[in-house]
TIVEXNU-509885 format. One record per residue: residue number from 0; x, y negated, z of N, C-alpha, C in turn. Coordinates in nm, 3 decimals. Layout:
residues N
NODE   num        nu        nv        nw       cau       cav       caw        cu        cv        cw
NODE   NUM         X         Y         Z         X         Y         Z         X         Y         Z
...
//
This chain:
residues 108
NODE   num        nu        nv        nw       cau       cav       caw        cu        cv        cw
NODE     0    16.720     6.836     7.693    16.623     6.730     7.672    16.482     6.788     7.679
NODE     1    16.396     6.720     7.748    16.258     6.767     7.766    16.172     6.720     7.649
NODE     2    16.086     6.809     7.603    15.992     6.772     7.498    15.871     6.706     7.563
NODE     3    15.802     6.610     7.495    15.688     6.540     7.553    15.578     6.630     7.604
NODE     4    15.554     6.745     7.544    15.443     6.830     7.585    15.482     6.938     7.685
NODE     5    15.607     6.937     7.734    15.650     7.044     7.823    15.585     7.034     7.960
NODE     6    15.582     7.148     8.033    15.522     7.152     8.166    15.593     7.058     8.262
NODE     7    15.725     7.052     8.253    15.799     6.967     8.345    15.759     6.821     8.325
NODE     8    15.746     6.778     8.202    15.702     6.641     8.176    15.560     6.619     8.226
NODE     9    15.473     6.719     8.214    15.336     6.707     8.264    15.337     6.683     8.414
NODE    10    15.423     6.755     8.485    15.432     6.738     8.631    15.479     6.597     8.664
NODE    11    15.574     6.547     8.590    15.623     6.410     8.612    15.509     6.312     8.588
NODE    12    15.433     6.335     8.481    15.323     6.244     8.450    15.218     6.245     8.561
NODE    13    15.188     6.361     8.619    15.086     6.370     8.724    15.132     6.295     8.848
NODE    14    15.259     6.303     8.882    15.310     6.236     9.001    15.337     6.088     8.979
NODE    15    15.331     6.043     8.858    15.357     5.903     8.826    15.223     5.831     8.810
NODE    16    15.194     5.731     8.897    15.064     5.662     8.891    15.036     5.598     8.756
NODE    17    15.140     5.561     8.682    15.121     5.499     8.552    15.053     5.595     8.455
NODE    18    15.085     5.724     8.464    15.032     5.824     8.373    14.911     5.899     8.428
NODE    19    14.876     5.877     8.553    14.770     5.957     8.615    14.638     5.948     8.538
NODE    20    14.597     5.828     8.499    14.469     5.815     8.430    14.471     5.885     8.295
NODE    21    14.586     5.888     8.229    14.595     5.957     8.101    14.575     6.107     8.121
NODE    22    14.633     6.163     8.225    14.621     6.306     8.251    14.479     6.341     8.291
NODE    23    14.418     6.258     8.375    14.281     6.286     8.420    14.183     6.284     8.305
NODE    24    14.208     6.201     8.203    14.116     6.188     8.090    14.157     6.273     7.971
NODE    25    14.260     6.355     7.986    14.306     6.438     7.877    14.198     6.540     7.841
NODE    26    14.174     6.558     7.712    14.070     6.651     7.669    14.125     6.743     7.562
NODE    27    14.081     6.864     7.565    14.113     6.960     7.461    14.004     6.949     7.356
NODE    28    14.042     6.941     7.232    13.943     6.923     7.125    13.936     7.048     7.039
NODE    29    13.818     7.076     6.993    13.797     7.182     6.896    13.701     7.128     6.791
NODE    30    13.714     7.174     6.671    13.629     7.123     6.563    13.562     7.240     6.493
NODE    31    13.435     7.225     6.471    13.358     7.324     6.395    13.275     7.247     6.293
NODE    32    13.272     7.297     6.173    13.184     7.239     6.071    13.076     7.342     6.045
NODE    33    12.952     7.302     6.070    12.840     7.394     6.056    12.731     7.331     5.971
NODE    34    12.645     7.416     5.919    12.527     7.369     5.847    12.407     7.394     5.938
NODE    35    12.326     7.293     5.957    12.211     7.303     6.045    12.100     7.382     5.976
NODE    36    12.063     7.494     6.036    11.951     7.573     5.987    11.822     7.533     6.058
NODE    37    11.834     7.505     6.185    11.719     7.467     6.267    11.756     7.338     6.342
NODE    38    11.696     7.224     6.309    11.732     7.099     6.374    11.692     7.094     6.523
NODE    39    11.621     7.195     6.571    11.580     7.199     6.712    11.688     7.260     6.800
NODE    40    11.782     7.337     6.741    11.886     7.397     6.824    12.011     7.426     6.742
NODE    41    12.123     7.428     6.812    12.251     7.461     6.751    12.321     7.557     6.846
NODE    42    12.358     7.673     6.796    12.422     7.773     6.879    12.569     7.783     6.838
NODE    43    12.658     7.761     6.933    12.801     7.774     6.910    12.852     7.890     6.994
NODE    44    12.934     7.975     6.936    12.987     8.090     7.008    13.139     8.088     7.005
NODE    45    13.199     8.167     7.095    13.344     8.183     7.102    13.417     8.049     7.117
NODE    46    13.370     7.967     7.208    13.433     7.837     7.232    13.556     7.853     7.321
NODE    47    13.658     7.769     7.300    13.782     7.782     7.377    13.777     7.709     7.512
NODE    48    13.664     7.716     7.582    13.648     7.649     7.710    13.607     7.751     7.815
NODE    49    13.635     7.719     7.941    13.599     7.812     8.047    13.458     7.780     8.099
NODE    50    13.394     7.876     8.159    13.260     7.858     8.214    13.263     7.748     8.319
NODE    51    13.167     7.658     8.314    13.157     7.549     8.410    13.239     7.426     8.373
NODE    52    13.321     7.435     8.271    13.403     7.321     8.229    13.314     7.217     8.162
NODE    53    13.334     7.091     8.200    13.260     6.982     8.137    13.321     6.949     8.002
NODE    54    13.237     6.932     7.901    13.284     6.897     7.767    13.200     6.782     7.713
NODE    55    13.256     6.708     7.624    13.184     6.601     7.557    13.156     6.648     7.415
NODE    56    13.033     6.630     7.370    12.995     6.675     7.237    12.955     6.553     7.155
NODE    57    13.013     6.542     7.035    12.982     6.434     6.943    12.941     6.498     6.811
NODE    58    12.827     6.459     6.759    12.780     6.512     6.631    12.802     6.407     6.524
NODE    59    12.867     6.443     6.416    12.887     6.354     6.302    12.823     6.419     6.180
NODE    60    12.724     6.355     6.125    12.654     6.411     6.010    12.721     6.365     5.881
NODE    61    12.744     6.459     5.794    12.798     6.429     5.663    12.685     6.370     5.579
NODE    62    12.710     6.253     5.521    12.604     6.193     5.439    12.599     6.261     5.304
NODE    63    12.481     6.279     5.256    12.463     6.343     5.127    12.488     6.240     5.017
NODE    64    12.571     6.274     4.918    12.604     6.179     4.811    12.481     6.124     4.740
NODE    65    12.380     6.205     4.715    12.260     6.157     4.644    12.192     6.046     4.725
NODE    66    12.188     6.062     4.855    12.127     5.961     4.941    12.205     5.830     4.933
NODE    67    12.338     5.841     4.937    12.422     5.721     4.932    12.407     5.650     4.798
NODE    68    12.399     5.726     4.689    12.383     5.666     4.557    12.249     5.593     4.548
NODE    69    12.143     5.655     4.597    12.011     5.591     4.594    12.012     5.463     4.678
NODE    70    12.080     5.468     4.792    12.089     5.350     4.879    12.163     5.237     4.807
NODE    71    12.272     5.269     4.738    12.348     5.167     4.664    12.267     5.110     4.549
NODE    72    12.196     5.195     4.476    12.114     5.146     4.365    12.007     5.050     4.415
NODE    73    11.947     5.080     4.530    11.846     4.992     4.588    11.909     4.858     4.628
NODE    74    12.029     4.862     4.684    12.098     4.739     4.721    12.127     4.655     4.597
NODE    75    12.172     4.719     4.489    12.197     4.646     4.364    12.069     4.584     4.309
NODE    76    11.960     4.660     4.314    11.832     4.609     4.263    11.788     4.485     4.340
NODE    77    11.796     4.493     4.472    11.755     4.380     4.557    11.847     4.260     4.535
NODE    78    11.976     4.285     4.527    12.073     4.176     4.508    12.051     4.108     4.372
NODE    79    12.033     4.187     4.268    12.015     4.130     4.135    11.883     4.055     4.121
NODE    80    11.787     4.084     4.208    11.658     4.014     4.203    11.663     3.879     4.275
NODE    81    11.768     3.853     4.350    11.778     3.725     4.422    11.789     3.610     4.322
NODE    82    11.726     3.496     4.351    11.732     3.382     4.259    11.876     3.338     4.228
NODE    83    11.964     3.343     4.329    12.103     3.303     4.308    12.171     3.391     4.205
NODE    84    12.136     3.518     4.202    12.199     3.612     4.109    12.151     3.590     3.966
NODE    85    12.033     3.533     3.949    11.978     3.510     3.816    12.056     3.406     3.738
NODE    86    12.126     3.318     3.808    12.196     3.208     3.740    12.343     3.239     3.711
NODE    87    12.393     3.352     3.756    12.533     3.388     3.734    12.551     3.441     3.592
NODE    88    12.652     3.387     3.524    12.678     3.430     3.385    12.785     3.539     3.382
NODE    89    12.791     3.608     3.269    12.894     3.712     3.250    13.033     3.651     3.260
NODE    90    13.050     3.528     3.208    13.181     3.460     3.212    13.222     3.433     3.358
NODE    91    13.127     3.394     3.442    13.158     3.370     3.585    13.197     3.501     3.655
NODE    92    13.130     3.606     3.619    13.163     3.737     3.678    13.304     3.779     3.636
NODE    93    13.336     3.764     3.508    13.469     3.800     3.457    13.577     3.716     3.524
NODE    94    13.551     3.586     3.543    13.648     3.497     3.608    13.670     3.538     3.753
NODE    95    13.563     3.573     3.822    13.573     3.616     3.963    13.655     3.745     3.974
NODE    96    13.632     3.838     3.883    13.708     3.964     3.883    13.856     3.937     3.856
NODE    97    13.885     3.852     3.760    14.024     3.818     3.727    14.094     3.752     3.847
NODE    98    14.025     3.663     3.916    14.082     3.598     4.034    14.110     3.699     4.144
NODE    99    14.016     3.787     4.167    14.034     3.891     4.270    14.155     3.978     4.236
NODE   100    14.163     4.023     4.113    14.274     4.109     4.072    14.408     4.038     4.085
NODE   101    14.413     3.912     4.048    14.538     3.835     4.058    14.580     3.821     4.204
NODE   102    14.486     3.791     4.291    14.517     3.779     4.434    14.559     3.913     4.493
NODE   103    14.494     4.019     4.449    14.527     4.154     4.496    14.671     4.189     4.458
NODE   104    14.707     4.166     4.333    14.843     4.196     4.285    14.946     4.111     4.358
NODE   105    14.915     3.986     4.384    15.008     3.894     4.450    15.031     3.936     4.596
NODE   106    14.930     3.991     4.661    14.940     4.026     4.804    14.981     4.170     4.830
NODE   107    15.013     4.245     4.727    15.053     4.386     4.746    15.189     4.397     4.801
//
């Protein structure tokens, strides 16, 4: 039995028009987690790619928890200042939470 990643299966996939686009778009991925020292440049060494090979680079920045907390506090401040929020009572909030929890438990 052939394993999905075997060379023989790869050859079958290349000769099969159904799989051709998958093979052409196949990419090898590598992941590095780095800390930016200079935002003007990033130097990566010992990459598992050959010279002249085209690669796609995607940068994902880790959000800083302090920034996220400050952003949430600002959202709460703005929301609580809305006129609609001024009329909500503690009893209404408790009832809404109880309804949510009951629906959550029922749909689990």
